[in-house]
All heavy atoms as a GROMACS GRO file, in nm:
protein
  604
    1ASP      N    1  -1.245  -1.686   4.350
    1ASP     CA    2  -1.383  -1.654   4.385
    1ASP      C    3  -1.481  -1.727   4.295
    1ASP      O    4  -1.591  -1.760   4.338
    1ASP     CB    5  -1.406  -1.503   4.380
    1ASP     CG    6  -1.359  -1.434   4.507
    1ASP    OD1    7  -1.343  -1.500   4.611
    1ASP    OD2    8  -1.339  -1.311   4.502
    2ARG      N    9  -1.444  -1.752   4.170
    2ARG     CA   10  -1.533  -1.825   4.080
    2ARG      C   11  -1.562  -1.965   4.136
    2ARG      O   12  -1.676  -2.011   4.134
    2ARG     CB   13  -1.470  -1.837   3.942
    2ARG     CG   14  -1.555  -1.916   3.842
    2ARG     CD   15  -1.485  -1.929   3.708
    2ARG     NE   16  -1.460  -1.802   3.645
    2ARG     CZ   17  -1.547  -1.737   3.567
    2ARG    NH1   18  -1.664  -1.789   3.544
    2ARG    NH2   19  -1.516  -1.622   3.513
    3LEU      N   20  -1.461  -2.032   4.190
    3LEU     CA   21  -1.481  -2.165   4.248
    3LEU      C   22  -1.566  -2.158   4.374
    3LEU      O   23  -1.651  -2.243   4.398
    3LEU     CB   24  -1.347  -2.230   4.279
    3LEU     CG   25  -1.259  -2.266   4.159
    3LEU    CD1   26  -1.125  -2.317   4.205
    3LEU    CD2   27  -1.329  -2.365   4.069
    4ILE      N   28  -1.544  -2.056   4.453
    4ILE     CA   29  -1.620  -2.040   4.577
    4ILE      C   30  -1.767  -2.012   4.547
    4ILE      O   31  -1.857  -2.068   4.608
    4ILE     CB   32  -1.557  -1.930   4.664
    4ILE    CG1   33  -1.420  -1.977   4.713
    4ILE    CG2   34  -1.648  -1.897   4.783
    4ILE    CD1   35  -1.336  -1.870   4.776
    5ARG      N   36  -1.792  -1.924   4.449
    5ARG     CA   37  -1.931  -1.895   4.413
    5ARG      C   38  -2.003  -2.018   4.359
    5ARG      O   39  -2.122  -2.036   4.382
    5ARG     CB   40  -1.937  -1.780   4.313
    5ARG     CG   41  -1.911  -1.645   4.377
    5ARG     CD   42  -1.945  -1.531   4.283
    5ARG     NE   43  -1.868  -1.532   4.160
    5ARG     CZ   44  -1.751  -1.474   4.142
    5ARG    NH1   45  -1.694  -1.408   4.241
    5ARG    NH2   46  -1.689  -1.480   4.027
    6SER      N   47  -1.932  -2.103   4.286
    6SER     CA   48  -1.998  -2.221   4.229
    6SER      C   49  -2.013  -2.334   4.331
    6SER      O   50  -2.114  -2.404   4.332
    6SER     CB   51  -1.925  -2.270   4.104
    6SER     OG   52  -1.798  -2.319   4.136
    7ASN      N   53  -1.913  -2.354   4.418
    7ASN     CA   54  -1.920  -2.462   4.516
    7ASN      C   55  -1.988  -2.420   4.645
    7ASN      O   56  -2.048  -2.502   4.712
    7ASN     CB   57  -1.781  -2.515   4.549
    7ASN     CG   58  -1.737  -2.622   4.455
    7ASN    OD1   59  -1.796  -2.639   4.350
    7ASN    ND2   60  -1.633  -2.693   4.490
    8GLY      N   61  -1.970  -2.296   4.681
    8GLY     CA   62  -2.021  -2.247   4.808
    8GLY      C   63  -1.909  -2.220   4.906
    8GLY      O   64  -1.805  -2.286   4.903
    9GLY      N   65  -1.929  -2.120   4.987
    9GLY     CA   66  -1.830  -2.082   5.087
    9GLY      C   67  -1.816  -1.932   5.091
    9GLY      O   68  -1.887  -1.858   5.023
   10GLU      N   69  -1.725  -1.884   5.175
   10GLU     CA   70  -1.703  -1.741   5.191
   10GLU      C   71  -1.598  -1.692   5.093
   10GLU      O   72  -1.485  -1.743   5.091
   10GLU     CB   73  -1.661  -1.710   5.334
   10GLU     CG   74  -1.650  -1.561   5.360
   10GLU     CD   75  -1.620  -1.529   5.505
   10GLU    OE1   76  -1.651  -1.612   5.592
   10GLU    OE2   77  -1.566  -1.420   5.530
   11GLY      N   78  -1.633  -1.594   5.012
   11GLY     CA   79  -1.542  -1.538   4.912
   11GLY      C   80  -1.447  -1.438   4.972
   11GLY      O   81  -1.456  -1.402   5.091
   12THR      N   82  -1.356  -1.388   4.892
   12THR     CA   83  -1.259  -1.288   4.938
   12THR      C   84  -1.327  -1.157   4.975
   12THR      O   85  -1.270  -1.075   5.046
   12THR     CB   86  -1.151  -1.261   4.831
   12THR    OG1   87  -1.215  -1.218   4.710
   12THR    CG2   88  -1.068  -1.384   4.804
   13ASP      N   89  -1.451  -1.138   4.929
   13ASP     CA   90  -1.528  -1.018   4.962
   13ASP      C   91  -1.604  -1.031   5.093
   13ASP      O   92  -1.676  -0.941   5.133
   13ASP     CB   93  -1.624  -0.984   4.848
   13ASP     CG   94  -1.716  -1.101   4.812
   13ASP    OD1   95  -1.717  -1.202   4.885
   13ASP    OD2   96  -1.786  -1.090   4.710
   14GLY      N   97  -1.590  -1.146   5.161
   14GLY     CA   98  -1.656  -1.169   5.289
   14GLY      C   99  -1.800  -1.217   5.277
   14GLY      O  100  -1.865  -1.243   5.377
   15ILE      N  101  -1.850  -1.231   5.156
   15ILE     CA  102  -1.987  -1.278   5.134
   15ILE      C  103  -1.989  -1.430   5.137
   15ILE      O  104  -1.902  -1.496   5.078
   15ILE     CB  105  -2.043  -1.225   5.001
   15ILE    CG1  106  -2.053  -1.072   5.006
   15ILE    CG2  107  -2.178  -1.288   4.969
   15ILE    CD1  108  -2.092  -1.009   4.874
   16LEU      N  109  -2.089  -1.487   5.205
   16LEU     CA  110  -2.106  -1.631   5.209
   16LEU      C  111  -2.196  -1.672   5.093
   16LEU      O  112  -2.314  -1.636   5.088
   16LEU     CB  113  -2.169  -1.675   5.341
   16LEU     CG  114  -2.184  -1.825   5.363
   16LEU    CD1  115  -2.049  -1.895   5.356
   16LEU    CD2  116  -2.251  -1.853   5.495
   17TYR      N  117  -2.141  -1.744   4.997
   17TYR     CA  118  -2.214  -1.787   4.878
   17TYR      C  119  -2.269  -1.927   4.899
   17TYR      O  120  -2.196  -2.017   4.945
   17TYR     CB  121  -2.122  -1.786   4.756
   17TYR     CG  122  -2.078  -1.648   4.717
   17TYR    CD1  123  -1.959  -1.594   4.764
   17TYR    CD2  124  -2.157  -1.569   4.635
   17TYR    CE1  125  -1.920  -1.465   4.730
   17TYR    CE2  126  -2.120  -1.440   4.600
   17TYR     CZ  127  -2.000  -1.389   4.648
   17TYR     OH  128  -1.962  -1.261   4.614
   18PRO      N  129  -2.397  -1.950   4.865
   18PRO     CA  130  -2.455  -2.082   4.886
   18PRO      C  131  -2.405  -2.187   4.786
   18PRO      O  132  -2.407  -2.305   4.813
   18PRO     CB  133  -2.605  -2.059   4.866
   18PRO     CG  134  -2.614  -1.940   4.778
   18PRO     CD  135  -2.493  -1.855   4.812
   19GLY      N  136  -2.356  -2.143   4.672
   19GLY     CA  137  -2.307  -2.235   4.571
   19GLY      C  138  -2.419  -2.300   4.493
   19GLY      O  139  -2.537  -2.282   4.522
   20GLU      N  140  -2.381  -2.375   4.395
   20GLU     CA  141  -2.477  -2.443   4.307
   20GLU      C  142  -2.504  -2.587   4.352
   20GLU      O  143  -2.593  -2.652   4.299
   20GLU     CB  144  -2.423  -2.443   4.164
   20GLU     CG  145  -2.404  -2.303   4.108
   20GLU     CD  146  -2.326  -2.300   3.979
   20GLU    OE1  147  -2.287  -2.407   3.929
   20GLU    OE2  148  -2.303  -2.189   3.929
   21LEU      N  149  -2.426  -2.636   4.446
   21LEU     CA  150  -2.440  -2.774   4.491
   21LEU      C  151  -2.539  -2.782   4.607
   21LEU      O  152  -2.537  -2.698   4.697
   21LEU     CB  153  -2.305  -2.830   4.536
   21LEU     CG  154  -2.194  -2.834   4.432
   21LEU    CD1  155  -2.064  -2.884   4.494
   21LEU    CD2  156  -2.234  -2.920   4.315
   22ALA      N  157  -2.624  -2.881   4.605
   22ALA     CA  158  -2.717  -2.906   4.716
   22ALA      C  159  -2.648  -2.990   4.822
   22ALA      O  160  -2.541  -3.049   4.798
   22ALA     CB  161  -2.842  -2.978   4.663
   23ILE      N  162  -2.709  -2.999   4.937
   23ILE     CA  163  -2.657  -3.086   5.043
   23ILE      C  164  -2.649  -3.228   4.989
   23ILE      O  165  -2.742  -3.278   4.927
   23ILE     CB  166  -2.747  -3.079   5.168
   23ILE    CG1  167  -2.737  -2.939   5.230
   23ILE    CG2  168  -2.709  -3.186   5.270
   23ILE    CD1  169  -2.833  -2.914   5.342
   24GLY      N  170  -2.533  -3.290   5.007
   24GLY     CA  171  -2.512  -3.427   4.961
   24GLY      C  172  -2.460  -3.440   4.819
   24GLY      O  173  -2.424  -3.549   4.777
   25ASP      N  174  -2.455  -3.329   4.744
   25ASP     CA  175  -2.400  -3.335   4.607
   25ASP      C  176  -2.250  -3.351   4.610
   25ASP      O  177  -2.180  -3.281   4.685
   25ASP     CB  178  -2.433  -3.206   4.529
   25ASP     CG  179  -2.575  -3.201   4.479
   25ASP    OD1  180  -2.648  -3.301   4.494
   25ASP    OD2  181  -2.613  -3.095   4.425
   26ASP      N  182  -2.200  -3.444   4.530
   26ASP     CA  183  -2.056  -3.464   4.519
   26ASP      C  184  -1.993  -3.348   4.442
   26ASP      O  185  -2.058  -3.283   4.360
   26ASP     CB  186  -2.026  -3.595   4.445
   26ASP     CG  187  -2.066  -3.718   4.525
   26ASP    OD1  188  -2.086  -3.706   4.648
   26ASP    OD2  189  -2.077  -3.825   4.464
   27VAL      N  190  -1.865  -3.324   4.470
   27VAL     CA  191  -1.788  -3.226   4.394
   27VAL      C  192  -1.732  -3.300   4.272
   27VAL      O  193  -1.658  -3.396   4.287
   27VAL     CB  194  -1.673  -3.166   4.478
   27VAL    CG1  195  -1.590  -3.071   4.396
   27VAL    CG2  196  -1.730  -3.097   4.602
   28ILE      N  197  -1.771  -3.255   4.156
   28ILE     CA  198  -1.733  -3.322   4.031
   28ILE      C  199  -1.611  -3.252   3.971
   28ILE      O  200  -1.615  -3.132   3.942
   28ILE     CB  201  -1.851  -3.323   3.931
   28ILE    CG1  202  -1.978  -3.381   3.996
   28ILE    CG2  203  -1.814  -3.398   3.803
   28ILE    CD1  204  -1.964  -3.524   4.045
   29TYR      N  205  -1.505  -3.330   3.955
   29TYR     CA  206  -1.379  -3.275   3.905
   29TYR      C  207  -1.398  -3.197   3.775
   29TYR      O  208  -1.348  -3.085   3.760
   29TYR     CB  209  -1.276  -3.387   3.884
   29TYR     CG  210  -1.151  -3.337   3.817
   29TYR    CD1  211  -1.052  -3.273   3.891
   29TYR    CD2  212  -1.132  -3.350   3.680
   29TYR    CE1  213  -0.937  -3.224   3.831
   29TYR    CE2  214  -1.018  -3.301   3.618
   29TYR     CZ  215  -0.921  -3.238   3.695
   29TYR     OH  216  -0.808  -3.189   3.634
   30ASP      N  217  -1.470  -3.253   3.679
   30ASP     CA  218  -1.487  -3.187   3.550
   30ASP      C  219  -1.553  -3.050   3.563
   30ASP      O  220  -1.524  -2.959   3.486
   30ASP     CB  221  -1.568  -3.275   3.453
   30ASP     CG  222  -1.489  -3.395   3.405
   30ASP    OD1  223  -1.365  -3.393   3.412
   30ASP    OD2  224  -1.553  -3.492   3.360
   31GLN      N  225  -1.643  -3.035   3.660
   31GLN     CA  226  -1.708  -2.906   3.682
   31GLN      C  227  -1.610  -2.803   3.738
   31GLN      O  228  -1.612  -2.686   3.699
   31GLN     CB  229  -1.829  -2.922   3.775
   31GLN     CG  230  -1.937  -3.010   3.719
   31GLN     CD  231  -1.993  -2.957   3.588
   31GLN    OE1  232  -2.019  -2.838   3.574
   31GLN    NE2  233  -2.011  -3.045   3.490
   32ILE      N  234  -1.523  -2.848   3.827
   32ILE     CA  235  -1.419  -2.759   3.881
   32ILE      C  236  -1.324  -2.718   3.769
   32ILE      O  237  -1.290  -2.600   3.752
   32ILE     CB  238  -1.341  -2.827   3.996
   32ILE    CG1  239  -1.435  -2.863   4.110
   32ILE    CG2  240  -1.225  -2.742   4.042
   32ILE    CD1  241  -1.502  -2.747   4.178
   33PHE      N  242  -1.281  -2.816   3.691
   33PHE     CA  243  -1.190  -2.789   3.579
   33PHE      C  244  -1.253  -2.689   3.482
   33PHE      O  245  -1.188  -2.595   3.436
   33PHE     CB  246  -1.156  -2.920   3.508
   33PHE     CG  247  -1.048  -2.907   3.406
   33PHE    CD1  248  -0.915  -2.901   3.444
   33PHE    CD2  249  -1.078  -2.899   3.271
   33PHE    CE1  250  -0.814  -2.887   3.349
   33PHE    CE2  251  -0.979  -2.886   3.176
   33PHE     CZ  252  -0.846  -2.880   3.216
   34ARG      N  253  -1.381  -2.707   3.453
   34ARG     CA  254  -1.451  -2.615   3.362
   34ARG      C  255  -1.452  -2.473   3.417
   34ARG      O  256  -1.428  -2.378   3.344
   34ARG     CB  257  -1.595  -2.664   3.340
   34ARG     CG  258  -1.675  -2.574   3.248
   34ARG     CD  259  -1.811  -2.634   3.220
   34ARG     NE  260  -1.892  -2.643   3.340
   34ARG     CZ  261  -1.995  -2.562   3.367
   34ARG    NH1  262  -2.028  -2.469   3.281
   34ARG    NH2  263  -2.064  -2.577   3.476
   35ARG      N  264  -1.476  -2.458   3.546
   35ARG     CA  265  -1.477  -2.325   3.608
   35ARG      C  266  -1.340  -2.258   3.596
   35ARG      O  267  -1.330  -2.138   3.572
   35ARG     CB  268  -1.516  -2.333   3.755
   35ARG     CG  269  -1.655  -2.379   3.780
   35ARG     CD  270  -1.754  -2.268   3.753
   35ARG     NE  271  -1.886  -2.306   3.798
   35ARG     CZ  272  -1.986  -2.340   3.718
   35ARG    NH1  273  -1.969  -2.342   3.588
   35ARG    NH2  274  -2.102  -2.373   3.767
   36VAL      N  275  -1.235  -2.337   3.613
   36VAL     CA  276  -1.100  -2.282   3.600
   36VAL      C  277  -1.077  -2.233   3.457
   36VAL      O  278  -1.028  -2.121   3.435
   36VAL     CB  279  -0.994  -2.386   3.640
   36VAL    CG1  280  -0.854  -2.339   3.606
   36VAL    CG2  281  -1.005  -2.419   3.789
   37LEU      N  282  -1.114  -2.313   3.359
   37LEU     CA  283  -1.093  -2.274   3.219
   37LEU      C  284  -1.181  -2.158   3.176
   37LEU      O  285  -1.147  -2.086   3.081
   37LEU     CB  286  -1.114  -2.394   3.126
   37LEU     CG  287  -1.006  -2.501   3.134
   37LEU    CD1  288  -1.038  -2.614   3.036
   37LEU    CD2  289  -0.868  -2.446   3.108
   38GLU      N  290  -1.292  -2.135   3.244
   38GLU     CA  291  -1.379  -2.022   3.213
   38GLU      C  292  -1.322  -1.890   3.264
   38GLU      O  293  -1.370  -1.784   3.227
   38GLU     CB  294  -1.517  -2.041   3.277
   38GLU     CG  295  -1.601  -2.146   3.212
   38GLU     CD  296  -1.732  -2.170   3.286
   38GLU    OE1  297  -1.747  -2.127   3.403
   38GLU    OE2  298  -1.819  -2.234   3.225
   39THR      N  299  -1.221  -1.897   3.348
   39THR     CA  300  -1.162  -1.777   3.405
   39THR      C  301  -1.082  -1.701   3.300
   39THR      O  302  -1.000  -1.760   3.228
   39THR     CB  303  -1.071  -1.814   3.524
   39THR    OG1  304  -1.147  -1.888   3.619
   39THR    CG2  305  -1.013  -1.691   3.590
   40ARG      N  306  -1.108  -1.574   3.291
   40ARG     CA  307  -1.042  -1.490   3.192
   40ARG      C  308  -0.890  -1.501   3.203
   40ARG      O  309  -0.834  -1.493   3.312
   40ARG     CB  310  -1.084  -1.345   3.211
   40ARG     CG  311  -1.027  -1.252   3.110
   40ARG     CD  312  -1.072  -1.112   3.136
   40ARG     NE  313  -1.004  -1.022   3.045
   40ARG     CZ  314  -1.058  -0.914   2.996
   40ARG    NH1  315  -1.179  -0.878   3.031
   40ARG    NH2  316  -0.990  -0.838   2.914
   41GLY      N  317  -0.825  -1.524   3.092
   41GLY     CA  318  -0.680  -1.534   3.087
   41GLY      C  319  -0.627  -1.676   3.097
   41GLY      O  320  -0.511  -1.701   3.067
   42VAL      N  321  -0.708  -1.770   3.140
   42VAL     CA  322  -0.664  -1.909   3.153
   42VAL      C  323  -0.687  -1.979   3.020
   42VAL      O  324  -0.799  -1.984   2.970
   42VAL     CB  325  -0.738  -1.982   3.265
   42VAL    CG1  326  -0.699  -2.130   3.268
   42VAL    CG2  327  -0.712  -1.917   3.399
   43ILE      N  328  -0.580  -2.031   2.962
   43ILE     CA  329  -0.593  -2.103   2.836
   43ILE      C  330  -0.557  -2.252   2.850
   43ILE      O  331  -0.589  -2.332   2.764
   43ILE     CB  332  -0.509  -2.038   2.723
   43ILE    CG1  333  -0.363  -2.028   2.764
   43ILE    CG2  334  -0.566  -1.902   2.688
   43ILE    CD1  335  -0.272  -1.980   2.653
   44GLU      N  336  -0.489  -2.284   2.958
   44GLU     CA  337  -0.448  -2.421   2.986
   44GLU      C  338  -0.428  -2.433   3.136
   44GLU      O  339  -0.384  -2.339   3.201
   44GLU     CB  340  -0.318  -2.452   2.912
   44GLU     CG  341  -0.271  -2.592   2.925
   44GLU     CD  342  -0.143  -2.618   2.844
   44GLU    OE1  343  -0.087  -2.524   2.786
   44GLU    OE2  344  -0.102  -2.734   2.842
   45ALA      N  345  -0.461  -2.549   3.192
   45ALA     CA  346  -0.447  -2.565   3.337
   45ALA      C  347  -0.430  -2.710   3.376
   45ALA      O  348  -0.483  -2.800   3.310
   45ALA     CB  349  -0.570  -2.508   3.407
   46ASP      N  350  -0.356  -2.732   3.482
   46ASP     CA  351  -0.350  -2.860   3.552
   46ASP      C  352  -0.422  -2.836   3.684
   46ASP      O  353  -0.382  -2.750   3.762
   46ASP     CB  354  -0.205  -2.902   3.580
   46ASP     CG  355  -0.129  -2.934   3.452
   46ASP    OD1  356  -0.188  -2.997   3.362
   46ASP    OD2  357  -0.012  -2.898   3.443
   47VAL      N  358  -0.529  -2.908   3.708
   47VAL     CA  359  -0.612  -2.886   3.826
   47VAL      C  360  -0.613  -3.012   3.911
   47VAL      O  361  -0.633  -3.122   3.860
   47VAL     CB  362  -0.757  -2.849   3.785
   47VAL    CG1  363  -0.846  -2.833   3.906
   47VAL    CG2  364  -0.758  -2.723   3.699
   48GLU      N  365  -0.588  -2.994   4.040
   48GLU     CA  366  -0.597  -3.103   4.136
   48GLU      C  367  -0.693  -3.061   4.245
   48GLU      O  368  -0.694  -2.946   4.288
   48GLU     CB  369  -0.460  -3.135   4.195
   48GLU     CG  370  -0.362  -3.188   4.092
   48GLU     CD  371  -0.226  -3.216   4.150
   48GLU    OE1  372  -0.194  -3.166   4.260
   48GLU    OE2  373  -0.150  -3.288   4.084
   49ILE      N  374  -0.777  -3.154   4.290
   49ILE     CA  375  -0.870  -3.126   4.397
   49ILE      C  376  -0.856  -3.234   4.503
   49ILE      O  377  -0.797  -3.339   4.479
   49ILE     CB  378  -1.017  -3.118   4.348
   49ILE    CG1  379  -1.065  -3.253   4.291
   49ILE    CG2  380  -1.031  -3.007   4.244
   49ILE    CD1  381  -1.212  -3.255   4.254
   50GLY      N  382  -0.909  -3.206   4.620
   50GLY     CA  383  -0.905  -3.306   4.726
   50GLY      C  384  -0.940  -3.244   4.858
   50GLY      O  385  -0.968  -3.125   4.869
   51THR      N  386  -0.937  -3.326   4.960
   51THR     CA  387  -0.968  -3.281   5.096
   51THR      C  388  -0.844  -3.277   5.183
   51THR      O  389  -0.853  -3.257   5.303
   51THR     CB  390  -1.074  -3.373   5.160
   51THR    OG1  391  -1.024  -3.507   5.161
   51THR    CG2  392  -1.205  -3.367   5.083
   52THR      N  393  -0.728  -3.296   5.121
   52THR     CA  394  -0.601  -3.291   5.194
   52THR      C  395  -0.517  -3.177   5.139
   52THR      O  396  -0.544  -3.123   5.032
   52THR     CB  397  -0.523  -3.423   5.180
   52THR    OG1  398  -0.495  -3.445   5.040
   52THR    CG2  399  -0.601  -3.540   5.235
   53ASP      N  400  -0.415  -3.140   5.213
   53ASP     CA  401  -0.324  -3.033   5.170
   53ASP      C  402  -0.185  -3.092   5.153
   53ASP      O  403  -0.127  -3.138   5.250
   53ASP     CB  404  -0.322  -2.921   5.274
   53ASP     CG  405  -0.240  -2.802   5.229
   53ASP    OD1  406  -0.218  -2.788   5.107
   53ASP    OD2  407  -0.199  -2.723   5.315
   54PRO      N  408  -0.131  -3.092   5.035
   54PRO     CA  409  -0.189  -3.040   4.911
   54PRO      C  410  -0.282  -3.143   4.847
   54PRO      O  411  -0.263  -3.263   4.866
   54PRO     CB  412  -0.066  -3.017   4.822
   54PRO     CG  413   0.031  -3.122   4.864
   54PRO     CD  414   0.007  -3.139   5.014
   55PRO      N  415  -0.380  -3.095   4.772
   55PRO     CA  416  -0.466  -3.189   4.701
   55PRO      C  417  -0.385  -3.255   4.591
   55PRO      O  418  -0.291  -3.197   4.540
   55PRO     CB  419  -0.577  -3.102   4.643
   55PRO     CG  420  -0.515  -2.969   4.629
   55PRO     CD  421  -0.415  -2.958   4.742
   56GLY      N  422  -0.419  -3.374   4.554
   56GLY     CA  423  -0.341  -3.440   4.451
   56GLY      C  424  -0.423  -3.533   4.366
   56GLY      O  425  -0.375  -3.637   4.324
   57SER      N  426  -0.548  -3.496   4.343
   57SER     CA  427  -0.637  -3.588   4.275
   57SER      C  428  -0.712  -3.520   4.162
   57SER      O  429  -0.735  -3.400   4.163
   57SER     CB  430  -0.737  -3.645   4.376
   57SER     OG  431  -0.826  -3.734   4.313
   58THR      N  432  -0.750  -3.601   4.068
   58THR     CA  433  -0.841  -3.556   3.962
   58THR      C  434  -0.970  -3.637   3.971
   58THR      O  435  -1.043  -3.649   3.874
   58THR     CB  436  -0.776  -3.570   3.823
   58THR    OG1  437  -0.737  -3.706   3.803
   58THR    CG2  438  -0.656  -3.479   3.808
   59SER      N  439  -0.996  -3.692   4.089
   59SER     CA  440  -1.117  -3.770   4.114
   59SER      C  441  -1.223  -3.682   4.178
   59SER      O  442  -1.192  -3.583   4.244
   59SER     CB  443  -1.087  -3.887   4.209
   59SER     OG  444  -0.992  -3.974   4.151
   60ASN      N  445  -1.348  -3.721   4.160
   60ASN     CA  446  -1.457  -3.652   4.226
   60ASN      C  447  -1.444  -3.666   4.377
   60ASN      O  448  -1.383  -3.761   4.426
   60ASN     CB  449  -1.591  -3.709   4.182
   60ASN     CG  450  -1.613  -3.695   4.032
   60ASN    OD1  451  -1.553  -3.610   3.967
   60ASN    ND2  452  -1.698  -3.779   3.977
   61ILE      N  453  -1.502  -3.572   4.452
   61ILE     CA  454  -1.501  -3.577   4.598
   61ILE      C  455  -1.641  -3.616   4.644
   61ILE      O  456  -1.737  -3.545   4.614
   61ILE     CB  457  -1.460  -3.442   4.659
   61ILE    CG1  458  -1.319  -3.404   4.612
   61ILE    CG2  459  -1.467  -3.448   4.812
   61ILE    CD1  460  -1.278  -3.264   4.651
   62SER      N  461  -1.651  -3.728   4.714
   62SER     CA  462  -1.780  -3.774   4.765
   62SER      C  463  -1.820  -3.692   4.887
   62SER      O  464  -1.739  -3.668   4.977
   62SER     CB  465  -1.773  -3.921   4.804
   62SER     OG  466  -1.751  -4.000   4.690
   63ILE      N  467  -1.945  -3.649   4.887
   63ILE     CA  468  -2.000  -3.572   4.998
   63ILE      C  469  -2.113  -3.654   5.060
   63ILE      O  470  -2.200  -3.705   4.989
   63ILE     CB  471  -2.054  -3.436   4.948
   63ILE    CG1  472  -1.944  -3.356   4.876
   63ILE    CG2  473  -2.115  -3.356   5.063
   63ILE    CD1  474  -1.824  -3.319   4.962
   64ASP      N  475  -2.111  -3.668   5.192
   64ASP     CA  476  -2.216  -3.744   5.261
   64ASP      C  477  -2.352  -3.676   5.243
   64ASP      O  478  -2.360  -3.555   5.221
   64ASP     CB  479  -2.184  -3.754   5.411
   64ASP     CG  480  -2.066  -3.847   5.439
   64ASP    OD1  481  -2.035  -3.932   5.352
   64ASP    OD2  482  -2.007  -3.834   5.548
   65ASP      N  483  -2.457  -3.755   5.256
   65ASP     CA  484  -2.593  -3.705   5.235
   65ASP      C  485  -2.631  -3.591   5.328
   65ASP      O  486  -2.718  -3.512   5.295
   65ASP     CB  487  -2.694  -3.819   5.252
   65ASP     CG  488  -2.685  -3.920   5.139
   65ASP    OD1  489  -2.633  -3.886   5.031
   65ASP    OD2  490  -2.732  -4.034   5.159
   66ASP      N  491  -2.567  -3.581   5.444
   66ASP     CA  492  -2.601  -3.476   5.541
   66ASP      C  493  -2.494  -3.367   5.548
   66ASP      O  494  -2.488  -3.291   5.645
   66ASP     CB  495  -2.626  -3.536   5.679
   66ASP     CG  496  -2.504  -3.608   5.735
   66ASP    OD1  497  -2.408  -3.635   5.658
   66ASP    OD2  498  -2.503  -3.638   5.855
   67GLU      N  499  -2.410  -3.358   5.446
   67GLU     CA  500  -2.303  -3.257   5.443
   67GLU      C  501  -2.314  -3.173   5.316
   67GLU      O  502  -2.379  -3.212   5.220
   67GLU     CB  503  -2.165  -3.324   5.446
   67GLU     CG  504  -2.137  -3.396   5.576
   67GLU     CD  505  -1.997  -3.456   5.579
   67GLU    OE1  506  -1.943  -3.492   5.474
   67GLU    OE2  507  -1.944  -3.467   5.690
   68ALA      N  508  -2.247  -3.058   5.320
   68ALA     CA  509  -2.242  -2.970   5.203
   68ALA      C  510  -2.096  -2.940   5.172
   68ALA      O  511  -2.015  -2.922   5.264
   68ALA     CB  512  -2.318  -2.840   5.229
   69ALA      N  513  -2.064  -2.934   5.045
   69ALA     CA  514  -1.928  -2.900   5.002
   69ALA      C  515  -1.915  -2.747   5.001
   69ALA      O  516  -1.991  -2.678   4.934
   69ALA     CB  517  -1.902  -2.955   4.863
   70ILE      N  518  -1.822  -2.696   5.078
   70ILE     CA  519  -1.791  -2.552   5.076
   70ILE      C  520  -1.640  -2.537   5.076
   70ILE      O  521  -1.567  -2.629   5.110
   70ILE     CB  522  -1.853  -2.476   5.194
   70ILE    CG1  523  -1.799  -2.528   5.327
   70ILE    CG2  524  -2.005  -2.482   5.190
   70ILE    CD1  525  -1.836  -2.441   5.445
   71THR      N  526  -1.595  -2.419   5.036
   71THR     CA  527  -1.453  -2.391   5.036
   71THR      C  528  -1.431  -2.246   5.076
   71THR      O  529  -1.525  -2.173   5.102
   71THR     CB  530  -1.389  -2.425   4.899
   71THR    OG1  531  -1.247  -2.423   4.913
   71THR    CG2  532  -1.434  -2.330   4.791
   72SER      N  533  -1.306  -2.206   5.081
   72SER     CA  534  -1.271  -2.069   5.118
   72SER      C  535  -1.144  -2.030   5.043
   72SER      O  536  -1.074  -2.117   4.989
   72SER     CB  537  -1.248  -2.058   5.268
   72SER     OG  538  -1.129  -2.125   5.305
   73PRO      N  539  -1.112  -1.902   5.040
   73PRO     CA  540  -0.988  -1.860   4.972
   73PRO      C  541  -0.863  -1.928   5.028
   73PRO      O  542  -0.768  -1.953   4.955
   73PRO     CB  543  -0.984  -1.709   4.996
   73PRO     CG  544  -1.125  -1.669   5.017
   73PRO     CD  545  -1.188  -1.788   5.088
   74ASP      N  546  -0.866  -1.962   5.157
   74ASP     CA  547  -0.751  -2.030   5.217
   74ASP      C  548  -0.732  -2.171   5.163
   74ASP      O  549  -0.626  -2.229   5.175
   74ASP     CB  550  -0.767  -2.038   5.369
   74ASP     CG  551  -0.765  -1.901   5.434
   74ASP    OD1  552  -0.713  -1.806   5.372
   74ASP    OD2  553  -0.815  -1.890   5.548
   75GLU      N  554  -0.838  -2.227   5.105
   75GLU     CA  555  -0.835  -2.364   5.055
   75GLU      C  556  -0.806  -2.372   4.906
   75GLU      O  557  -0.796  -2.482   4.852
   75GLU     CB  558  -0.968  -2.434   5.085
   75GLU     CG  559  -1.004  -2.437   5.232
   75GLU     CD  560  -0.906  -2.523   5.313
   75GLU    OE1  561  -0.855  -2.622   5.261
   75GLU    OE2  562  -0.882  -2.486   5.430
   76VAL      N  563  -0.797  -2.258   4.839
   76VAL     CA  564  -0.773  -2.255   4.694
   76VAL      C  565  -0.635  -2.197   4.670
   76VAL      O  566  -0.602  -2.089   4.720
   76VAL     CB  567  -0.880  -2.169   4.622
   76VAL    CG1  568  -0.851  -2.161   4.473
   76VAL    CG2  569  -1.019  -2.224   4.648
   77SER      N  570  -0.553  -2.267   4.595
   77SER     CA  571  -0.420  -2.213   4.562
   77SER      C  572  -0.401  -2.214   4.411
   77SER      O  573  -0.451  -2.301   4.342
   77SER     CB  574  -0.310  -2.293   4.631
   77SER     OG  575  -0.305  -2.425   4.583
   78ILE      N  576  -0.328  -2.114   4.366
   78ILE     CA  577  -0.302  -2.098   4.222
   78ILE      C  578  -0.153  -2.080   4.205
   78ILE      O  579  -0.092  -1.993   4.267
   78ILE     CB  580  -0.376  -1.977   4.167
   78ILE    CG1  581  -0.527  -1.994   4.187
   78ILE    CG2  582  -0.343  -1.957   4.019
   78ILE    CD1  583  -0.605  -1.869   4.162
   79ASP      N  584  -0.094  -2.162   4.120
   79ASP     CA  585   0.046  -2.148   4.083
   79ASP      C  586   0.052  -2.115   3.935
   79ASP      O  587  -0.003  -2.188   3.853
   79ASP     CB  588   0.124  -2.277   4.109
   79ASP     CG  589   0.128  -2.313   4.256
   79ASP    OD1  590   0.147  -2.222   4.338
   79ASP    OD2  591   0.112  -2.432   4.290
   80VAL      N  592   0.115  -2.007   3.901
   80VAL     CA  593   0.126  -1.964   3.762
   80VAL      C  594   0.267  -1.995   3.714
   80VAL      O  595   0.366  -1.961   3.780
   80VAL     CB  596   0.097  -1.814   3.748
   80VAL    CG1  597   0.112  -1.770   3.604
   80VAL    CG2  598  -0.042  -1.782   3.801
   81SER      N  599   0.274  -2.060   3.598
   81SER     CA  600   0.408  -2.089   3.542
   81SER      C  601   0.409  -2.065   3.394
   81SER      O  602   0.311  -2.044   3.331
   81SER     CB  603   0.449  -2.231   3.574
   81SER     OG  604   0.354  -2.325   3.529
   0.00000   0.00000   0.00000
């Protein structure tokens, strides 16, 4: 939910969050990584983002000028090891 609230999209609570990104703003990997590390209990993480399943990148995601980056719980996966 932390990623959804920051990027935008519908959270697990059913609320549609506008996110901090404006239309046309790219998704910046370092910002996603920072949000993950800010999560209580996370002390180390390997984070991959992308527009494919499974994501496999640590690169920023370019967003077109007339699009908005949003996500959903179905698009976020967490593996604990």
